[in-house]
Every structure is written in structure tokens, then in C-alpha cells.
C-alpha positions in Angstrom: 91.6 146.7 127.2 88.3 147.0 129.1 85.7 149.8 128.9 85.9 151.8 132.1 82.2 151.6 132.7 82.3 147.8 133.3 81.4 146.7 136.8 84.5 145.3 138.5 86.8 147.1 136.1 89.7 147.4 138.6 89.5 143.7 139.4 89.6 142.8 135.7 92.8 144.9 135.4 94.3 143.4 138.6 93.7 139.9 137.2 96.0 140.7 134.3 98.9 141.8 136.6 100.3 138.8 138.4 101.6 139.4 141.9 100.1 142.8 142.5 97.2 143.8 144.7 94.3 146.0 143.8 95.9 148.8 146.0 99.3 148.4 144.2 97.7 148.6 140.8 95.6 151.6 141.6 98.5 153.4 143.2 100.6 152.8 140.1 97.8 154.0 137.9 97.5 157.3 139.9 101.3 157.8 139.5 101.0 157.4 135.7 98.0 159.8 135.6 100.0 162.4 137.6 103.1 161.9 135.3 101.0 162.2 132.2 99.4 165.4 133.5 102.8 166.9 134.2 104.1 166.0 130.8 101.0 167.3 129.0 101.0 170.6 130.9 104.6 171.3 130.1 105.9 170.8 133.7 108.4 168.2 132.6 111.3 169.0 130.2 111.5 166.3 127.6 114.8 165.0 126.4 116.1 166.2 123.1 117.2 163.4 120.8 119.5 164.1 117.9 118.4 162.6 114.6 121.6 162.2 112.5 119.7 160.5 109.7 121.5 157.2 110.1 119.3 154.1 109.6 119.6 151.3 112.1 120.2 147.9 110.6 117.8 145.7 112.5 118.8 142.5 110.7 122.4 142.9 111.8 123.9 142.5 108.3 
């Protein structure tokens, strides 16, 4: 959305998230970074989804 070298980057991000403070947005970001690291490093077992080959009819008919 914004290059991370922009001055005031965090404030630009906060301005797009109504009702959240800078501290809340940064804390949530840190949780996401931690979760991403754990997934990428194989520390989280991913769910196995069965692909039965059926197509989903989005149009409903």
C-alpha cells in the first residue's frame, strides 16, 4: 500500500484502520509477523484439505 521507507509510514497505515490506535495496529502487525515466521519455518501444522474434484457452482443454478 505504502513503501516502508516513507516518513510517517505507520501513521499512514493507522489512518486506514478506523477505530484503532497506532499501538493497536503495531501490536497486531507484530502478531502477524510472528505467525508468518512460525508458518514459514514449519512450526505450525497446516490443515489438510481434501480435493474431491467437485466444482462449486457459484451462480447457484
